[in-house]
N, C-alpha and C positions, 0 to 999 in steps of 0.2 A: 170287700175282695183282696184275695191274697195277691200278691206279688211274686211269689215263687221263689225267693229268695228268703236269708235266713237274717233275724234284726241284728241290731249292731252289740246288743246285749249276750245274745246267745255268742256271736262272733268271739266279742271279748271273754266269755266264760270258757268256750272252748279251747283259746288261746291259752288262759290263765290255766287249765286244766294239765297241758301239753308243756308247758315250761316247770309248773312245779312237780311234772312229774319227773322232768329233764334232773332238776334240782336235787331230787332224792337219789335220781341212779347214780349222779355226781359225788353224790355224800356216801353212797352205798360203796361205791368200787372207786375212789377216787381217782388216779390217775388212769386204772382202765377202764373208764367209764366210757360209753362210747359217743356221748355228748361233750360237747366240751361249755364253759362255762359263758355267760354272755360276754359281749365286748363290755369292756368298762369295771367287771367284777372281777375281782381277785382271782386266778387259780387256788382251788384249793389245799393245794400241796404249798405254797410259801406258808413262811412264816410272818405274822405282824412284825413290826419294830415297832419295840416298848419303848415309856415315855424316857428310859435312860439312856435308849438308842441301840442298845442290843436287836439284833435280828439277822435275818438271813441278809448275806453279803452281795453287792452288785455282779461278782462272779457267780455265784449259786441264781440268781435269777435268769442271769444270761443263762445258764446251763438247764435251766427249766425250760426257756423260752424253745433252745435248739430242740430238746426232747420232746414235744409237745408234736405230736400228730395229728392230723385234720380228722374230721370223722369218717371221711371216705377211708383213708390210709387204717384206721381203727377195723371198720367194715371189712374191709378186703382181708385184711389179716385174720379177723374172725372166721372166715369164711375161705381161708387160705389160699386166695387169687393173687397175693399180692404177689408184683415181679420184682 
């Protein structure tokens, strides 16, 4: 008997497919990507700190956070409807 829905496995595979496509889009387009990294993931443009303590400073990280746009802002900008 069919329940009319999708299985958990199909839902997970669909989610993974979309997630992987978003990750590839972020890699290909960097800061110009229409998608944002998942919460908890580092933005692609930040540099990781090395063991010697060099890397991006707190000021640079703050500027990057301020410069981030929401996905909707990027879509509006791409469609030229941003007000």
